[in-house]
Chimera marker file (.cmm) of the C-alpha trace (Angstrom):
<marker_set name="trace">
<marker id="1" x="9.627" y="-16.356" z="15.720" r="1" g="1" b="0" radius="0.5"/>
<marker id="2" x="10.458" y="-17.208" z="19.334" r="1" g="1" b="0" radius="0.5"/>
<marker id="3" x="12.395" y="-20.432" z="19.725" r="1" g="1" b="0" radius="0.5"/>
<marker id="4" x="14.334" y="-22.241" z="22.417" r="1" g="1" b="0" radius="0.5"/>
<marker id="5" x="17.275" y="-24.611" z="22.412" r="1" g="1" b="0" radius="0.5"/>
<marker id="6" x="16.303" y="-28.259" z="23.007" r="1" g="1" b="0" radius="0.5"/>
<marker id="7" x="18.553" y="-31.190" z="23.848" r="1" g="1" b="0" radius="0.5"/>
<marker id="8" x="17.067" y="-34.655" z="24.297" r="1" g="1" b="0" radius="0.5"/>
<marker id="9" x="19.632" y="-37.019" z="25.795" r="1" g="1" b="0" radius="0.5"/>
<marker id="10" x="18.988" y="-40.728" z="26.101" r="1" g="1" b="0" radius="0.5"/>
<marker id="11" x="21.263" y="-42.846" z="28.262" r="1" g="1" b="0" radius="0.5"/>
<marker id="12" x="23.120" y="-44.134" z="25.220" r="1" g="1" b="0" radius="0.5"/>
<marker id="13" x="23.231" y="-41.122" z="22.870" r="1" g="1" b="0" radius="0.5"/>
<marker id="14" x="22.141" y="-37.625" z="21.891" r="1" g="1" b="0" radius="0.5"/>
<marker id="15" x="18.640" y="-38.080" z="20.453" r="1" g="1" b="0" radius="0.5"/>
<marker id="16" x="18.004" y="-34.487" z="19.299" r="1" g="1" b="0" radius="0.5"/>
<marker id="17" x="19.642" y="-31.083" z="19.599" r="1" g="1" b="0" radius="0.5"/>
<marker id="18" x="18.491" y="-27.890" z="17.959" r="1" g="1" b="0" radius="0.5"/>
<marker id="19" x="16.169" y="-24.922" z="18.017" r="1" g="1" b="0" radius="0.5"/>
<marker id="20" x="12.467" y="-25.671" z="18.566" r="1" g="1" b="0" radius="0.5"/>
<marker id="21" x="9.168" y="-23.805" z="18.445" r="1" g="1" b="0" radius="0.5"/>
<marker id="22" x="7.392" y="-25.991" z="20.997" r="1" g="1" b="0" radius="0.5"/>
<marker id="23" x="7.684" y="-29.172" z="23.033" r="1" g="1" b="0" radius="0.5"/>
<marker id="24" x="5.111" y="-31.406" z="24.733" r="1" g="1" b="0" radius="0.5"/>
<marker id="25" x="6.496" y="-33.614" z="27.501" r="1" g="1" b="0" radius="0.5"/>
<marker id="26" x="4.726" y="-36.583" z="29.177" r="1" g="1" b="0" radius="0.5"/>
<marker id="27" x="4.812" y="-36.086" z="32.963" r="1" g="1" b="0" radius="0.5"/>
<marker id="28" x="3.250" y="-37.886" z="35.948" r="1" g="1" b="0" radius="0.5"/>
<marker id="29" x="0.419" y="-35.314" z="36.123" r="1" g="1" b="0" radius="0.5"/>
<marker id="30" x="-0.196" y="-35.368" z="32.374" r="1" g="1" b="0" radius="0.5"/>
<marker id="31" x="1.481" y="-33.798" z="29.369" r="1" g="1" b="0" radius="0.5"/>
<marker id="32" x="2.522" y="-30.180" z="29.403" r="1" g="1" b="0" radius="0.5"/>
<marker id="33" x="3.804" y="-27.832" z="26.766" r="1" g="1" b="0" radius="0.5"/>
<marker id="34" x="6.935" y="-25.726" z="26.685" r="1" g="1" b="0" radius="0.5"/>
<marker id="35" x="7.474" y="-22.732" z="24.438" r="1" g="1" b="0" radius="0.5"/>
<marker id="36" x="10.124" y="-20.038" z="24.203" r="1" g="1" b="0" radius="0.5"/>
<marker id="37" x="10.961" y="-18.299" z="27.481" r="1" g="1" b="0" radius="0.5"/>
<marker id="38" x="9.021" y="-20.785" z="29.609" r="1" g="1" b="0" radius="0.5"/>
<marker id="39" x="9.520" y="-20.287" z="33.343" r="1" g="1" b="0" radius="0.5"/>
<marker id="40" x="12.508" y="-22.102" z="34.809" r="1" g="1" b="0" radius="0.5"/>
<marker id="41" x="11.536" y="-25.510" z="36.185" r="1" g="1" b="0" radius="0.5"/>
<marker id="42" x="12.463" y="-29.142" z="36.705" r="1" g="1" b="0" radius="0.5"/>
<marker id="43" x="9.969" y="-32.003" z="36.396" r="1" g="1" b="0" radius="0.5"/>
<marker id="44" x="9.864" y="-35.765" z="36.116" r="1" g="1" b="0" radius="0.5"/>
<marker id="45" x="9.209" y="-37.329" z="32.722" r="1" g="1" b="0" radius="0.5"/>
<marker id="46" x="6.925" y="-40.369" z="32.476" r="1" g="1" b="0" radius="0.5"/>
<marker id="47" x="7.027" y="-43.024" z="29.772" r="1" g="1" b="0" radius="0.5"/>
<marker id="48" x="5.019" y="-41.670" z="26.874" r="1" g="1" b="0" radius="0.5"/>
<marker id="49" x="4.990" y="-39.618" z="23.708" r="1" g="1" b="0" radius="0.5"/>
<marker id="50" x="7.309" y="-36.622" z="23.383" r="1" g="1" b="0" radius="0.5"/>
<marker id="51" x="6.281" y="-34.117" z="20.694" r="1" g="1" b="0" radius="0.5"/>
<marker id="52" x="8.509" y="-31.331" z="19.382" r="1" g="1" b="0" radius="0.5"/>
<marker id="53" x="8.579" y="-28.964" z="16.428" r="1" g="1" b="0" radius="0.5"/>
<marker id="54" x="12.069" y="-28.109" z="15.097" r="1" g="1" b="0" radius="0.5"/>
<marker id="55" x="12.419" y="-24.462" z="14.095" r="1" g="1" b="0" radius="0.5"/>
<marker id="56" x="14.980" y="-24.904" z="11.340" r="1" g="1" b="0" radius="0.5"/>
<marker id="57" x="16.255" y="-27.393" z="8.810" r="1" g="1" b="0" radius="0.5"/>
<marker id="58" x="14.362" y="-29.527" z="6.331" r="1" g="1" b="0" radius="0.5"/>
<marker id="59" x="11.744" y="-30.526" z="8.894" r="1" g="1" b="0" radius="0.5"/>
<marker id="60" x="10.711" y="-26.977" z="9.799" r="1" g="1" b="0" radius="0.5"/>
<marker id="61" x="7.132" y="-26.633" z="11.010" r="1" g="1" b="0" radius="0.5"/>
<marker id="62" x="6.618" y="-30.409" z="10.969" r="1" g="1" b="0" radius="0.5"/>
<marker id="63" x="5.925" y="-31.894" z="14.386" r="1" g="1" b="0" radius="0.5"/>
<marker id="64" x="8.149" y="-34.819" z="15.374" r="1" g="1" b="0" radius="0.5"/>
<marker id="65" x="7.228" y="-37.539" z="17.849" r="1" g="1" b="0" radius="0.5"/>
<marker id="66" x="9.291" y="-39.910" z="19.943" r="1" g="1" b="0" radius="0.5"/>
<marker id="67" x="8.660" y="-42.620" z="22.506" r="1" g="1" b="0" radius="0.5"/>
<marker id="68" x="10.499" y="-41.786" z="25.722" r="1" g="1" b="0" radius="0.5"/>
<marker id="69" x="10.946" y="-43.602" z="29.007" r="1" g="1" b="0" radius="0.5"/>
<marker id="70" x="11.211" y="-42.028" z="32.437" r="1" g="1" b="0" radius="0.5"/>
<marker id="71" x="13.607" y="-39.224" z="33.198" r="1" g="1" b="0" radius="0.5"/>
<marker id="72" x="13.767" y="-35.482" z="33.900" r="1" g="1" b="0" radius="0.5"/>
<marker id="73" x="13.130" y="-32.249" z="32.038" r="1" g="1" b="0" radius="0.5"/>
<marker id="74" x="14.875" y="-29.006" z="32.994" r="1" g="1" b="0" radius="0.5"/>
<marker id="75" x="13.966" y="-25.576" z="31.629" r="1" g="1" b="0" radius="0.5"/>
<marker id="76" x="16.430" y="-22.786" z="32.344" r="1" g="1" b="0" radius="0.5"/>
<marker id="77" x="16.975" y="-19.491" z="30.513" r="1" g="1" b="0" radius="0.5"/>
<marker id="78" x="15.355" y="-20.609" z="27.241" r="1" g="1" b="0" radius="0.5"/>
<marker id="79" x="17.380" y="-23.831" z="27.225" r="1" g="1" b="0" radius="0.5"/>
<marker id="80" x="15.500" y="-27.127" z="27.632" r="1" g="1" b="0" radius="0.5"/>
<marker id="81" x="17.208" y="-30.372" z="28.570" r="1" g="1" b="0" radius="0.5"/>
<marker id="82" x="15.318" y="-33.670" z="28.518" r="1" g="1" b="0" radius="0.5"/>
<marker id="83" x="17.201" y="-36.569" z="30.146" r="1" g="1" b="0" radius="0.5"/>
<marker id="84" x="15.572" y="-39.975" z="29.638" r="1" g="1" b="0" radius="0.5"/>
<marker id="85" x="16.620" y="-43.610" z="29.791" r="1" g="1" b="0" radius="0.5"/>
<marker id="86" x="15.497" y="-44.242" z="26.209" r="1" g="1" b="0" radius="0.5"/>
<marker id="87" x="14.188" y="-42.197" z="23.290" r="1" g="1" b="0" radius="0.5"/>
<marker id="88" x="13.079" y="-43.766" z="20.005" r="1" g="1" b="0" radius="0.5"/>
<marker id="89" x="11.842" y="-42.479" z="16.685" r="1" g="1" b="0" radius="0.5"/>
<marker id="90" x="8.556" y="-44.173" z="15.705" r="1" g="1" b="0" radius="0.5"/>
<marker id="91" x="10.126" y="-45.904" z="12.705" r="1" g="1" b="0" radius="0.5"/>
<marker id="92" x="12.717" y="-47.522" z="15.015" r="1" g="1" b="0" radius="0.5"/>
<marker id="93" x="10.089" y="-49.220" z="17.184" r="1" g="1" b="0" radius="0.5"/>
<marker id="94" x="9.576" y="-52.938" z="16.687" r="1" g="1" b="0" radius="0.5"/>
<marker id="95" x="5.833" y="-53.258" z="17.367" r="1" g="1" b="0" radius="0.5"/>
<marker id="96" x="5.959" y="-57.044" z="17.803" r="1" g="1" b="0" radius="0.5"/>
<marker id="97" x="8.716" y="-56.772" z="20.382" r="1" g="1" b="0" radius="0.5"/>
<marker id="98" x="6.780" y="-54.043" z="22.217" r="1" g="1" b="0" radius="0.5"/>
<marker id="99" x="3.654" y="-56.235" z="22.250" r="1" g="1" b="0" radius="0.5"/>
<marker id="100" x="5.656" y="-59.139" z="23.699" r="1" g="1" b="0" radius="0.5"/>
<marker id="101" x="7.101" y="-56.824" z="26.361" r="1" g="1" b="0" radius="0.5"/>
<marker id="102" x="3.607" y="-55.570" z="27.237" r="1" g="1" b="0" radius="0.5"/>
<marker id="103" x="2.295" y="-59.136" z="27.518" r="1" g="1" b="0" radius="0.5"/>
<marker id="104" x="5.222" y="-60.140" z="29.738" r="1" g="1" b="0" radius="0.5"/>
<marker id="105" x="4.658" y="-57.098" z="31.962" r="1" g="1" b="0" radius="0.5"/>
<marker id="106" x="0.929" y="-57.869" z="32.257" r="1" g="1" b="0" radius="0.5"/>
<marker id="107" x="1.750" y="-61.436" z="33.255" r="1" g="1" b="0" radius="0.5"/>
<marker id="108" x="4.238" y="-60.197" z="35.867" r="1" g="1" b="0" radius="0.5"/>
<marker id="109" x="1.592" y="-57.877" z="37.303" r="1" g="1" b="0" radius="0.5"/>
<marker id="110" x="-0.788" y="-60.816" z="37.769" r="1" g="1" b="0" radius="0.5"/>
<marker id="111" x="1.742" y="-62.889" z="39.683" r="1" g="1" b="0" radius="0.5"/>
<marker id="112" x="2.085" y="-62.485" z="43.436" r="1" g="1" b="0" radius="0.5"/>
<marker id="113" x="5.518" y="-60.905" z="43.835" r="1" g="1" b="0" radius="0.5"/>
<marker id="114" x="7.331" y="-58.311" z="45.883" r="1" g="1" b="0" radius="0.5"/>
<marker id="115" x="6.400" y="-54.639" z="45.733" r="1" g="1" b="0" radius="0.5"/>
<marker id="116" x="9.637" y="-53.899" z="43.891" r="1" g="1" b="0" radius="0.5"/>
<marker id="117" x="8.921" y="-56.492" z="41.188" r="1" g="1" b="0" radius="0.5"/>
<marker id="118" x="5.366" y="-55.148" z="40.892" r="1" g="1" b="0" radius="0.5"/>
<marker id="119" x="6.689" y="-51.577" z="40.359" r="1" g="1" b="0" radius="0.5"/>
<marker id="120" x="9.184" y="-52.803" z="37.752" r="1" g="1" b="0" radius="0.5"/>
<marker id="121" x="6.380" y="-54.612" z="35.924" r="1" g="1" b="0" radius="0.5"/>
<marker id="122" x="4.236" y="-51.450" z="36.020" r="1" g="1" b="0" radius="0.5"/>
<marker id="123" x="7.094" y="-49.418" z="34.539" r="1" g="1" b="0" radius="0.5"/>
<marker id="124" x="7.752" y="-52.035" z="31.832" r="1" g="1" b="0" radius="0.5"/>
<marker id="125" x="4.074" y="-52.073" z="30.906" r="1" g="1" b="0" radius="0.5"/>
<marker id="126" x="3.917" y="-48.252" z="30.720" r="1" g="1" b="0" radius="0.5"/>
<marker id="127" x="7.022" y="-48.148" z="28.512" r="1" g="1" b="0" radius="0.5"/>
<marker id="128" x="5.763" y="-50.891" z="26.179" r="1" g="1" b="0" radius="0.5"/>
<marker id="129" x="2.338" y="-49.253" z="25.858" r="1" g="1" b="0" radius="0.5"/>
<marker id="130" x="3.861" y="-45.842" z="25.071" r="1" g="1" b="0" radius="0.5"/>
<marker id="131" x="6.087" y="-47.409" z="22.408" r="1" g="1" b="0" radius="0.5"/>
<marker id="132" x="3.035" y="-49.075" z="20.834" r="1" g="1" b="0" radius="0.5"/>
<marker id="133" x="1.036" y="-45.832" z="20.978" r="1" g="1" b="0" radius="0.5"/>
<marker id="134" x="3.825" y="-43.818" z="19.290" r="1" g="1" b="0" radius="0.5"/>
<marker id="135" x="4.298" y="-46.495" z="16.618" r="1" g="1" b="0" radius="0.5"/>
<marker id="136" x="0.542" y="-46.618" z="15.956" r="1" g="1" b="0" radius="0.5"/>
<marker id="137" x="0.273" y="-42.809" z="15.708" r="1" g="1" b="0" radius="0.5"/>
<marker id="138" x="3.178" y="-42.781" z="13.261" r="1" g="1" b="0" radius="0.5"/>
<marker id="139" x="1.643" y="-45.521" z="11.100" r="1" g="1" b="0" radius="0.5"/>
<marker id="140" x="-1.718" y="-43.701" z="11.035" r="1" g="1" b="0" radius="0.5"/>
<marker id="141" x="-0.056" y="-40.463" z="9.831" r="1" g="1" b="0" radius="0.5"/>
<marker id="142" x="1.520" y="-42.144" z="6.798" r="1" g="1" b="0" radius="0.5"/>
<link id1="1" id2="2" r="1" g="1" b="0" radius="0.2"/>
<link id1="2" id2="3" r="1" g="1" b="0" radius="0.2"/>
<link id1="3" id2="4" r="1" g="1" b="0" radius="0.2"/>
<link id1="4" id2="5" r="1" g="1" b="0" radius="0.2"/>
<link id1="5" id2="6" r="1" g="1" b="0" radius="0.2"/>
<link id1="6" id2="7" r="1" g="1" b="0" radius="0.2"/>
<link id1="7" id2="8" r="1" g="1" b="0" radius="0.2"/>
<link id1="8" id2="9" r="1" g="1" b="0" radius="0.2"/>
<link id1="9" id2="10" r="1" g="1" b="0" radius="0.2"/>
<link id1="10" id2="11" r="1" g="1" b="0" radius="0.2"/>
<link id1="11" id2="12" r="1" g="1" b="0" radius="0.2"/>
<link id1="12" id2="13" r="1" g="1" b="0" radius="0.2"/>
<link id1="13" id2="14" r="1" g="1" b="0" radius="0.2"/>
<link id1="14" id2="15" r="1" g="1" b="0" radius="0.2"/>
<link id1="15" id2="16" r="1" g="1" b="0" radius="0.2"/>
<link id1="16" id2="17" r="1" g="1" b="0" radius="0.2"/>
<link id1="17" id2="18" r="1" g="1" b="0" radius="0.2"/>
<link id1="18" id2="19" r="1" g="1" b="0" radius="0.2"/>
<link id1="19" id2="20" r="1" g="1" b="0" radius="0.2"/>
<link id1="20" id2="21" r="1" g="1" b="0" radius="0.2"/>
<link id1="21" id2="22" r="1" g="1" b="0" radius="0.2"/>
<link id1="22" id2="23" r="1" g="1" b="0" radius="0.2"/>
<link id1="23" id2="24" r="1" g="1" b="0" radius="0.2"/>
<link id1="24" id2="25" r="1" g="1" b="0" radius="0.2"/>
<link id1="25" id2="26" r="1" g="1" b="0" radius="0.2"/>
<link id1="26" id2="27" r="1" g="1" b="0" radius="0.2"/>
<link id1="27" id2="28" r="1" g="1" b="0" radius="0.2"/>
<link id1="28" id2="29" r="1" g="1" b="0" radius="0.2"/>
<link id1="29" id2="30" r="1" g="1" b="0" radius="0.2"/>
<link id1="30" id2="31" r="1" g="1" b="0" radius="0.2"/>
<link id1="31" id2="32" r="1" g="1" b="0" radius="0.2"/>
<link id1="32" id2="33" r="1" g="1" b="0" radius="0.2"/>
<link id1="33" id2="34" r="1" g="1" b="0" radius="0.2"/>
<link id1="34" id2="35" r="1" g="1" b="0" radius="0.2"/>
<link id1="35" id2="36" r="1" g="1" b="0" radius="0.2"/>
<link id1="36" id2="37" r="1" g="1" b="0" radius="0.2"/>
<link id1="37" id2="38" r="1" g="1" b="0" radius="0.2"/>
<link id1="38" id2="39" r="1" g="1" b="0" radius="0.2"/>
<link id1="39" id2="40" r="1" g="1" b="0" radius="0.2"/>
<link id1="40" id2="41" r="1" g="1" b="0" radius="0.2"/>
<link id1="41" id2="42" r="1" g="1" b="0" radius="0.2"/>
<link id1="42" id2="43" r="1" g="1" b="0" radius="0.2"/>
<link id1="43" id2="44" r="1" g="1" b="0" radius="0.2"/>
<link id1="44" id2="45" r="1" g="1" b="0" radius="0.2"/>
<link id1="45" id2="46" r="1" g="1" b="0" radius="0.2"/>
<link id1="46" id2="47" r="1" g="1" b="0" radius="0.2"/>
<link id1="47" id2="48" r="1" g="1" b="0" radius="0.2"/>
<link id1="48" id2="49" r="1" g="1" b="0" radius="0.2"/>
<link id1="49" id2="50" r="1" g="1" b="0" radius="0.2"/>
<link id1="50" id2="51" r="1" g="1" b="0" radius="0.2"/>
<link id1="51" id2="52" r="1" g="1" b="0" radius="0.2"/>
<link id1="52" id2="53" r="1" g="1" b="0" radius="0.2"/>
<link id1="53" id2="54" r="1" g="1" b="0" radius="0.2"/>
<link id1="54" id2="55" r="1" g="1" b="0" radius="0.2"/>
<link id1="55" id2="56" r="1" g="1" b="0" radius="0.2"/>
<link id1="56" id2="57" r="1" g="1" b="0" radius="0.2"/>
<link id1="57" id2="58" r="1" g="1" b="0" radius="0.2"/>
<link id1="58" id2="59" r="1" g="1" b="0" radius="0.2"/>
<link id1="59" id2="60" r="1" g="1" b="0" radius="0.2"/>
<link id1="60" id2="61" r="1" g="1" b="0" radius="0.2"/>
<link id1="61" id2="62" r="1" g="1" b="0" radius="0.2"/>
<link id1="62" id2="63" r="1" g="1" b="0" radius="0.2"/>
<link id1="63" id2="64" r="1" g="1" b="0" radius="0.2"/>
<link id1="64" id2="65" r="1" g="1" b="0" radius="0.2"/>
<link id1="65" id2="66" r="1" g="1" b="0" radius="0.2"/>
<link id1="66" id2="67" r="1" g="1" b="0" radius="0.2"/>
<link id1="67" id2="68" r="1" g="1" b="0" radius="0.2"/>
<link id1="68" id2="69" r="1" g="1" b="0" radius="0.2"/>
<link id1="69" id2="70" r="1" g="1" b="0" radius="0.2"/>
<link id1="70" id2="71" r="1" g="1" b="0" radius="0.2"/>
<link id1="71" id2="72" r="1" g="1" b="0" radius="0.2"/>
<link id1="72" id2="73" r="1" g="1" b="0" radius="0.2"/>
<link id1="73" id2="74" r="1" g="1" b="0" radius="0.2"/>
<link id1="74" id2="75" r="1" g="1" b="0" radius="0.2"/>
<link id1="75" id2="76" r="1" g="1" b="0" radius="0.2"/>
<link id1="76" id2="77" r="1" g="1" b="0" radius="0.2"/>
<link id1="77" id2="78" r="1" g="1" b="0" radius="0.2"/>
<link id1="78" id2="79" r="1" g="1" b="0" radius="0.2"/>
<link id1="79" id2="80" r="1" g="1" b="0" radius="0.2"/>
<link id1="80" id2="81" r="1" g="1" b="0" radius="0.2"/>
<link id1="81" id2="82" r="1" g="1" b="0" radius="0.2"/>
<link id1="82" id2="83" r="1" g="1" b="0" radius="0.2"/>
<link id1="83" id2="84" r="1" g="1" b="0" radius="0.2"/>
<link id1="84" id2="85" r="1" g="1" b="0" radius="0.2"/>
<link id1="85" id2="86" r="1" g="1" b="0" radius="0.2"/>
<link id1="86" id2="87" r="1" g="1" b="0" radius="0.2"/>
<link id1="87" id2="88" r="1" g="1" b="0" radius="0.2"/>
<link id1="88" id2="89" r="1" g="1" b="0" radius="0.2"/>
<link id1="89" id2="90" r="1" g="1" b="0" radius="0.2"/>
<link id1="90" id2="91" r="1" g="1" b="0" radius="0.2"/>
<link id1="91" id2="92" r="1" g="1" b="0" radius="0.2"/>
<link id1="92" id2="93" r="1" g="1" b="0" radius="0.2"/>
<link id1="93" id2="94" r="1" g="1" b="0" radius="0.2"/>
<link id1="94" id2="95" r="1" g="1" b="0" radius="0.2"/>
<link id1="95" id2="96" r="1" g="1" b="0" radius="0.2"/>
<link id1="96" id2="97" r="1" g="1" b="0" radius="0.2"/>
<link id1="97" id2="98" r="1" g="1" b="0" radius="0.2"/>
<link id1="98" id2="99" r="1" g="1" b="0" radius="0.2"/>
<link id1="99" id2="100" r="1" g="1" b="0" radius="0.2"/>
<link id1="100" id2="101" r="1" g="1" b="0" radius="0.2"/>
<link id1="101" id2="102" r="1" g="1" b="0" radius="0.2"/>
<link id1="102" id2="103" r="1" g="1" b="0" radius="0.2"/>
<link id1="103" id2="104" r="1" g="1" b="0" radius="0.2"/>
<link id1="104" id2="105" r="1" g="1" b="0" radius="0.2"/>
<link id1="105" id2="106" r="1" g="1" b="0" radius="0.2"/>
<link id1="106" id2="107" r="1" g="1" b="0" radius="0.2"/>
<link id1="107" id2="108" r="1" g="1" b="0" radius="0.2"/>
<link id1="108" id2="109" r="1" g="1" b="0" radius="0.2"/>
<link id1="109" id2="110" r="1" g="1" b="0" radius="0.2"/>
<link id1="110" id2="111" r="1" g="1" b="0" radius="0.2"/>
<link id1="111" id2="112" r="1" g="1" b="0" radius="0.2"/>
<link id1="112" id2="113" r="1" g="1" b="0" radius="0.2"/>
<link id1="113" id2="114" r="1" g="1" b="0" radius="0.2"/>
<link id1="114" id2="115" r="1" g="1" b="0" radius="0.2"/>
<link id1="115" id2="116" r="1" g="1" b="0" radius="0.2"/>
<link id1="116" id2="117" r="1" g="1" b="0" radius="0.2"/>
<link id1="117" id2="118" r="1" g="1" b="0" radius="0.2"/>
<link id1="118" id2="119" r="1" g="1" b="0" radius="0.2"/>
<link id1="119" id2="120" r="1" g="1" b="0" radius="0.2"/>
<link id1="120" id2="121" r="1" g="1" b="0" radius="0.2"/>
<link id1="121" id2="122" r="1" g="1" b="0" radius="0.2"/>
<link id1="122" id2="123" r="1" g="1" b="0" radius="0.2"/>
<link id1="123" id2="124" r="1" g="1" b="0" radius="0.2"/>
<link id1="124" id2="125" r="1" g="1" b="0" radius="0.2"/>
<link id1="125" id2="126" r="1" g="1" b="0" radius="0.2"/>
<link id1="126" id2="127" r="1" g="1" b="0" radius="0.2"/>
<link id1="127" id2="128" r="1" g="1" b="0" radius="0.2"/>
<link id1="128" id2="129" r="1" g="1" b="0" radius="0.2"/>
<link id1="129" id2="130" r="1" g="1" b="0" radius="0.2"/>
<link id1="130" id2="131" r="1" g="1" b="0" radius="0.2"/>
<link id1="131" id2="132" r="1" g="1" b="0" radius="0.2"/>
<link id1="132" id2="133" r="1" g="1" b="0" radius="0.2"/>
<link id1="133" id2="134" r="1" g="1" b="0" radius="0.2"/>
<link id1="134" id2="135" r="1" g="1" b="0" radius="0.2"/>
<link id1="135" id2="136" r="1" g="1" b="0" radius="0.2"/>
<link id1="136" id2="137" r="1" g="1" b="0" radius="0.2"/>
<link id1="137" id2="138" r="1" g="1" b="0" radius="0.2"/>
<link id1="138" id2="139" r="1" g="1" b="0" radius="0.2"/>
<link id1="139" id2="140" r="1" g="1" b="0" radius="0.2"/>
<link id1="140" id2="141" r="1" g="1" b="0" radius="0.2"/>
<link id1="141" id2="142" r="1" g="1" b="0" radius="0.2"/>
</marker_set>
């Protein structure tokens, strides 16, 4: 089977490294898929749900999901590198904390502030909502 090497690096650690069958990355224009021998490219990553299917090990053929924040994805010569600020397994997400963060971001959006503060609030809301969505999807699969 055709596979590619995937590394997902968060700012604080190596989230995943190994051979994969496929990868779905959240990007500003929507999610897109990557498979073996994808064309070389670089793209922005948006806060959202990252999906990947490891090709070997005890989790073979079982799709994995993760909540990721913004970053970059680079595909080059069958090697994929995803660089993001944060990456979390669904079971690591504290749903109550994510809800509080979403509420705080919504409140910040409603207040009259600078453009920079508005953009930060938008980003915080997008990140909190993606964390909640990943956690909810994980809970529904159980």
